[in-house]
N, CA and C atoms as an extended XYZ file, in Angstrom:
327
Properties=species:S:1:pos:R:3:atomname:S:1:resname:S:1:resid:I:1 pbc="F F F"
N        26.406       35.027       46.277 N   UNK     1
C        27.782       34.085       46.055 CA  UNK     1
C        27.355       33.292       45.624 C   UNK     1
N        26.480       32.306       46.229 N   UNK     2
C        25.956       31.347       46.690 CA  UNK     2
C        25.528       30.456       45.221 C   UNK     2
N        24.639       32.249       44.369 N   UNK     3
C        23.547       31.709       43.562 CA  UNK     3
C        24.793       31.379       42.379 C   UNK     3
N        25.898       31.822       42.530 N   UNK     4
C        27.022       31.982       41.568 CA  UNK     4
C        27.679       30.168       41.593 C   UNK     4
N        27.863       30.300       42.408 N   UNK     5
C        28.696       28.569       42.590 CA  UNK     5
C        27.226       28.027       41.766 C   UNK     5
N        26.478       27.957       42.195 N   UNK     6
C        25.547       27.090       41.927 CA  UNK     6
C        25.628       27.516       39.740 C   UNK     6
N        25.148       28.873       39.819 N   UNK     7
C        25.826       28.542       37.889 CA  UNK     7
C        26.727       28.113       37.509 C   UNK     7
N        28.334       28.033       37.895 N   UNK     8
C        28.812       27.841       38.145 CA  UNK     8
C        29.500       26.241       37.625 C   UNK     8
N        28.678       25.640       38.851 N   UNK     9
C        28.558       24.157       39.265 CA  UNK     9
C        27.652       23.318       37.755 C   UNK     9
N        26.673       24.356       37.196 N   UNK    10
C        25.555       23.762       36.397 CA  UNK    10
C        25.882       24.004       34.993 C   UNK    10
N        27.126       24.989       34.754 N   UNK    11
C        27.700       25.332       34.080 CA  UNK    11
C        29.310       23.967       33.080 C   UNK    11
N        29.416       23.780       34.741 N   UNK    12
C        30.570       22.373       34.346 CA  UNK    12
C        30.383       21.498       34.009 C   UNK    12
N        29.020       21.146       34.721 N   UNK    13
C        28.385       19.588       34.186 CA  UNK    13
C        27.510       19.965       33.171 C   UNK    13
N        27.516       20.335       33.100 N   UNK    14
C        26.442       20.373       31.223 CA  UNK    14
C        28.444       20.475       30.344 C   UNK    14
N        29.242       21.064       30.971 N   UNK    15
C        30.063       20.616       29.993 CA  UNK    15
C        30.560       19.486       29.903 C   UNK    15
N        30.434       19.390       31.421 N   UNK    16
C        31.288       17.961       30.814 CA  UNK    16
C        30.720       16.801       30.278 C   UNK    16
N        29.081       17.006       30.293 N   UNK    17
C        27.687       16.010       29.638 CA  UNK    17
C        28.601       16.461       28.164 C   UNK    17
N        28.260       17.184       27.741 N   UNK    18
C        28.658       17.908       26.140 CA  UNK    18
C        30.127       16.727       25.235 C   UNK    18
N        30.739       17.124       26.491 N   UNK    19
C        32.244       16.464       25.717 CA  UNK    19
C        32.088       15.063       25.657 C   UNK    19
N        31.319       14.201       27.207 N   UNK    20
C        30.985       13.151       27.284 CA  UNK    20
C        30.376       12.649       26.225 C   UNK    20
N        29.536       13.326       25.428 N   UNK    21
C        28.769       12.593       24.271 CA  UNK    21
C        29.171       12.989       22.944 C   UNK    21
N        30.579       14.101       22.981 N   UNK    22
C        30.691       14.436       22.092 CA  UNK    22
C        31.127       13.279       21.956 C   UNK    22
N        32.245       12.591       22.258 N   UNK    23
C        33.338       11.499       22.532 CA  UNK    23
C        32.640       10.184       22.568 C   UNK    23
N        32.026       10.217       23.115 N   UNK    24
C        30.692        8.780       22.486 CA  UNK    24
C        30.042        8.512       20.990 C   UNK    24
N        29.644        9.980       20.634 N   UNK    25
C        28.761        9.394       19.762 CA  UNK    25
C        29.408       10.096       17.647 C   UNK    25
N        28.854        8.732       17.077 N   UNK    26
C        29.290        8.668       16.136 CA  UNK    26
C        30.162        9.465       15.148 C   UNK    26
N        31.748        9.285       14.583 N   UNK    27
C        31.510       10.760       14.088 CA  UNK    27
C        31.076       10.575       13.057 C   UNK    27
N        29.784       10.185       12.774 N   UNK    28
C        28.772       10.360       10.922 CA  UNK    28
C        28.084       11.256       11.497 C   UNK    28
N        27.790       11.079       13.250 N   UNK    29
C        26.421       12.840       13.485 CA  UNK    29
C        26.801       14.195       13.596 C   UNK    29
N        28.567       13.745       13.857 N   UNK    30
C        29.327       15.305       13.766 CA  UNK    30
C        28.473       16.013       13.069 C   UNK    30
N        28.181       17.355       13.754 N   UNK    31
C        27.671       18.765       12.234 CA  UNK    31
C        28.616       19.446       11.886 C   UNK    31
N        29.360       19.925       10.694 N   UNK    32
C        29.422       21.717       11.065 CA  UNK    32
C        31.138       21.864       10.846 C   UNK    32
N        31.824       20.967       12.419 N   UNK    33
C        33.208       21.350       12.814 CA  UNK    33
C        33.364       19.494       13.156 C   UNK    33
N        34.674       19.414       12.885 N   UNK    34
C        35.313       17.833       13.526 CA  UNK    34
C        35.312       17.917       14.934 C   UNK    34
N        35.014       16.926       15.190 N   UNK    35
C        35.081       16.495       16.436 CA  UNK    35
C        36.381       17.044       18.007 C   UNK    35
N        37.191       17.484       17.145 N   UNK    36
C        38.240       17.815       17.883 CA  UNK    36
C        37.815       19.850       18.186 C   UNK    36
N        37.352       19.635       17.352 N   UNK    37
C        37.218       21.661       17.532 CA  UNK    37
C        35.552       21.648       17.890 C   UNK    37
N        35.373       21.075       17.751 N   UNK    38
C        34.176       20.852       18.852 CA  UNK    38
C        34.732       20.843       20.661 C   UNK    38
N        35.653       19.801       19.795 N   UNK    39
C        36.169       19.571       21.955 CA  UNK    39
C        36.877       21.029       22.298 C   UNK    39
N        37.203       22.183       21.893 N   UNK    40
C        38.220       23.083       22.039 CA  UNK    40
C        37.391       24.202       22.304 C   UNK    40
N        35.833       24.190       21.245 N   UNK    41
C        34.633       25.204       21.706 CA  UNK    41
C        34.232       24.902       22.799 C   UNK    41
N        33.905       23.703       23.246 N   UNK    42
C        32.963       23.709       24.475 CA  UNK    42
C        34.194       23.573       25.531 C   UNK    42
N        34.981       23.542       25.374 N   UNK    43
C        36.372       24.228       26.678 CA  UNK    43
C        36.402       25.270       26.806 C   UNK    43
N        36.579       26.575       25.715 N   UNK    44
C        36.929       27.385       25.514 CA  UNK    44
C        35.799       28.523       25.653 C   UNK    44
N        34.356       28.087       25.099 N   UNK    45
C        33.217       28.836       26.130 CA  UNK    45
C        32.290       27.845       26.682 C   UNK    45
N        32.467       28.234       28.143 N   UNK    46
C        32.514       26.600       29.133 CA  UNK    46
C        31.015       26.692       28.273 C   UNK    46
N        29.710       27.366       28.966 N   UNK    47
C        28.255       27.274       28.868 CA  UNK    47
C        27.774       27.324       27.121 C   UNK    47
N        28.065       28.329       26.190 N   UNK    48
C        27.571       28.880       24.767 CA  UNK    48
C        28.348       27.460       24.443 C   UNK    48
N        29.408       27.045       24.459 N   UNK    49
C        30.060       25.559       23.831 CA  UNK    49
C        28.903       24.436       23.551 C   UNK    49
N        28.975       24.250       25.214 N   UNK    50
C        27.597       23.290       25.242 CA  UNK    50
C        26.708       22.969       24.997 C   UNK    50
N        26.048       24.704       24.407 N   UNK    51
C        24.620       24.741       24.397 CA  UNK    51
C        25.272       24.529       22.378 C   UNK    51
N        26.058       25.201       22.163 N   UNK    52
C        26.425       25.491       20.722 CA  UNK    52
C        26.238       23.678       20.150 C   UNK    52
N        26.887       22.769       20.844 N   UNK    53
C        27.626       21.393       19.827 CA  UNK    53
C        26.405       20.824       20.518 C   UNK    53
N        24.905       20.849       20.942 N   UNK    54
C        23.458       20.222       20.864 CA  UNK    54
C        22.477       21.345       20.310 C   UNK    54
N        23.139       21.895       19.712 N   UNK    55
C        22.216       22.409       18.824 CA  UNK    55
C        22.727       22.499       18.114 C   UNK    55
N        23.776       22.720       17.297 N   UNK    56
C        24.401       23.200       15.981 CA  UNK    56
C        24.847       21.598       15.694 C   UNK    56
N        25.714       21.632       16.367 N   UNK    57
C        26.955       20.481       16.290 CA  UNK    57
C        26.785       18.562       16.319 C   UNK    57
N        25.089       18.664       16.916 N   UNK    58
C        24.626       16.929       16.992 CA  UNK    58
C        23.512       16.968       15.676 C   UNK    58
N        23.928       15.476       15.767 N   UNK    59
C        22.663       15.471       14.621 CA  UNK    59
C        21.783       14.415       15.217 C   UNK    59
N        20.453       14.903       15.869 N   UNK    60
C        20.099       14.464       15.795 CA  UNK    60
C        19.260       13.292       15.854 C   UNK    60
N        18.689       13.749       14.804 N   UNK    61
C        17.528       12.630       13.500 CA  UNK    61
C        18.207       11.317       12.849 C   UNK    61
N        20.028       11.095       13.049 N   UNK    62
C        20.382        9.914       11.692 CA  UNK    62
C        20.345        8.677       12.972 C   UNK    62
N        20.149        8.847       14.448 N   UNK    63
C        20.117        7.401       15.573 CA  UNK    63
C        19.722        6.344       14.716 C   UNK    63
N        17.781        7.448       13.916 N   UNK    64
C        16.995        6.182       14.249 CA  UNK    64
C        17.131        5.090       13.114 C   UNK    64
N        17.632        6.244       11.931 N   UNK    65
C        18.514        5.320       10.409 CA  UNK    65
C        19.319        4.536       10.656 C   UNK    65
N        20.142        4.682       11.238 N   UNK    66
C        21.223        3.729       11.993 CA  UNK    66
C        20.695        2.838       12.244 C   UNK    66
N        19.833        2.261       12.523 N   UNK    67
C        19.564        1.458       13.984 CA  UNK    67
C        19.712        0.172       13.408 C   UNK    67
N        19.784       -0.479       14.347 N   UNK    68
C        19.959       -2.078       13.955 CA  UNK    68
C        18.235       -2.892       14.071 C   UNK    68
N        17.881       -2.968       13.116 N   UNK    69
C        16.019       -3.729       13.497 CA  UNK    69
C        16.242       -5.388       13.473 C   UNK    69
N        14.802       -5.924       14.305 N   UNK    70
C        15.228       -7.646       14.311 CA  UNK    70
C        14.433       -7.878       13.131 C   UNK    70
N        14.937       -8.793       13.025 N   UNK    71
C        14.048       -9.270       11.331 CA  UNK    71
C        12.850       -9.333       12.035 C   UNK    71
N        11.941       -9.165       12.766 N   UNK    72
C        10.403       -9.426       12.588 CA  UNK    72
C        10.391       -8.346       12.485 C   UNK    72
N        10.990       -7.207       12.801 N   UNK    73
C        10.492       -5.856       12.473 CA  UNK    73
C        10.968       -4.875       11.672 C   UNK    73
N        11.533       -6.251       10.714 N   UNK    74
C        11.981       -4.911        9.342 CA  UNK    74
C        10.916       -5.516        7.921 C   UNK    74
N        10.077       -4.364        7.706 N   UNK    75
C         9.070       -4.737        6.559 CA  UNK    75
C        10.055       -5.541        5.152 C   UNK    75
N        11.285       -5.118        4.641 N   UNK    76
C        12.192       -5.572        3.612 CA  UNK    76
C        11.508       -7.060        4.092 C   UNK    76
N        11.978       -7.528        5.526 N   UNK    77
C        12.181       -9.077        5.621 CA  UNK    77
C        11.009       -9.744        5.749 C   UNK    77
N        10.256       -8.966        6.249 N   UNK    78
C         8.372      -10.120        5.808 CA  UNK    78
C         7.887      -10.766        4.862 C   UNK    78
N         7.813       -9.263        4.143 N   UNK    79
C         7.856       -8.678        2.972 CA  UNK    79
C         8.649      -10.112        2.332 C   UNK    79
N         9.837      -10.396        1.925 N   UNK    80
C        10.368      -11.053        1.641 CA  UNK    80
C        10.188      -12.837        1.944 C   UNK    80
N         9.698      -13.154        3.046 N   UNK    81
C         9.546      -14.351        3.279 CA  UNK    81
C         7.795      -14.950        3.202 C   UNK    81
N         6.934      -13.443        2.768 N   UNK    82
C         5.569      -13.708        2.323 CA  UNK    82
C         5.833      -14.336        0.732 C   UNK    82
N         7.393      -13.324       -0.286 N   UNK    83
C         7.059      -14.064       -1.346 CA  UNK    83
C         7.330      -15.554       -0.743 C   UNK    83
N         8.296      -15.655       -0.606 N   UNK    84
C         8.845      -17.246       -0.149 CA  UNK    84
C         7.765      -17.848       -0.115 C   UNK    84
N         6.835      -18.425        0.762 N   UNK    85
C         5.651      -18.697        0.820 CA  UNK    85
C         5.260      -19.242        0.351 C   UNK    85
N         4.541      -17.799       -0.833 N   UNK    86
C         3.683      -17.216       -1.139 CA  UNK    86
C         3.903      -18.613       -2.967 C   UNK    86
N         5.702      -18.720       -3.108 N   UNK    87
C         6.381      -19.380       -4.234 CA  UNK    87
C         6.008      -20.883       -3.898 C   UNK    87
N         6.666      -21.226       -2.763 N   UNK    88
C         6.314      -22.502       -2.093 CA  UNK    88
C         5.034      -22.966       -1.920 C   UNK    88
N         3.811      -21.985       -1.860 N   UNK    89
C         2.422      -22.660       -2.267 CA  UNK    89
C         2.367      -22.801       -3.830 C   UNK    89
N         3.051      -21.953       -4.762 N   UNK    90
C         2.804      -22.258       -6.094 CA  UNK    90
C         3.833      -23.297       -6.402 C   UNK    90
N         3.942      -23.641       -6.497 N   UNK    91
C         5.585      -25.043       -6.100 CA  UNK    91
C         3.998      -26.074       -5.365 C   UNK    91
N         3.947      -25.730       -4.501 N   UNK    92
C         3.308      -27.168       -3.892 CA  UNK    92
C         1.983      -27.545       -5.057 C   UNK    92
N         1.568      -26.326       -5.688 N   UNK    93
C         0.370      -26.831       -6.377 CA  UNK    93
C         0.988      -27.262       -7.512 C   UNK    93
N         1.419      -26.834       -7.959 N   UNK    94
C         1.659      -27.323       -9.675 CA  UNK    94
C         2.490      -28.347       -9.399 C   UNK    94
N         3.662      -29.828       -8.112 N   UNK    95
C         3.251      -30.425       -8.174 CA  UNK    95
C         2.561      -31.827       -7.807 C   UNK    95
N         1.238      -30.612       -7.121 N   UNK    96
C         0.181      -31.746       -6.761 CA  UNK    96
C        -0.723      -32.639       -7.994 C   UNK    96
N        -0.851      -31.146       -9.184 N   UNK    97
C        -1.438      -30.784      -10.183 CA  UNK    97
C        -0.285      -32.175      -10.951 C   UNK    97
N         0.860      -31.826      -10.823 N   UNK    98
C         1.776      -33.049      -11.460 CA  UNK    98
C         1.577      -34.139      -11.568 C   UNK    98
N         1.341      -34.380      -10.342 N   UNK    99
C         1.424      -36.469       -9.277 CA  UNK    99
C        -0.256      -36.386       -9.876 C   UNK    99
N        -1.176      -35.254       -9.866 N   UNK   100
C        -2.546      -36.126      -10.420 CA  UNK   100
C        -2.732      -36.466      -12.091 C   UNK   100
N        -2.554      -35.211      -12.738 N   UNK   101
C        -1.868      -35.589      -14.382 CA  UNK   101
C        -1.337      -37.104      -14.213 C   UNK   101
N        -0.156      -37.346      -13.750 N   UNK   102
C         0.513      -39.197      -13.607 CA  UNK   102
C        -0.048      -40.233      -13.032 C   UNK   102
N        -1.048      -39.597      -12.103 N   UNK   103
C        -2.162      -41.238      -11.469 CA  UNK   103
C        -3.568      -41.128      -12.457 C   UNK   103
N        -3.836      -39.750      -13.337 N   UNK   104
C        -5.356      -40.232      -14.163 CA  UNK   104
C        -4.842      -41.052      -15.319 C   UNK   104
N        -5.677      -42.032      -15.326 N   UNK   105
C        -5.770      -43.319      -15.848 CA  UNK   105
C        -6.383      -42.781      -17.575 C   UNK   105
N        -7.154      -41.274      -17.470 N   UNK   106
C        -7.372      -41.316      -18.851 CA  UNK   106
C        -6.766      -40.595      -20.053 C   UNK   106
N        -5.857      -40.052      -19.059 N   UNK   107
C        -4.691      -39.319      -20.210 CA  UNK   107
C        -3.252      -40.231      -21.210 C   UNK   107
N        -3.677      -40.198      -21.922 N   UNK   108
C        -2.349      -41.125      -22.641 CA  UNK   108
C        -0.999      -41.001      -22.775 C   UNK   108
N        -0.049      -41.826      -22.453 N   UNK   109
C         0.972      -42.184      -21.735 CA  UNK   109
C         2.305      -42.019      -23.258 C   UNK   109
């Protein structure tokens, strides 16, 4: 009797966890069926429904794709900064060359 009660409590906890996960997760990460249908599956088939949700219904891979990246961790942003710095260095070099040409007394004006 005690084992059956423990299994029932474990199934209930798993079902509650699955439903909370389903409600919290972004709609774009739900596979196979709409959210409402997944809730029905989890409630109608207690232990198996939760296992199906975690194995078939939930998309585990997209979380990394949609995450927000800080600018100092974003390779595209860092590349654009490097390009901007290179452009600024070229501009400074050209301005210095022009200033040197303006100051050169040997060149005709």
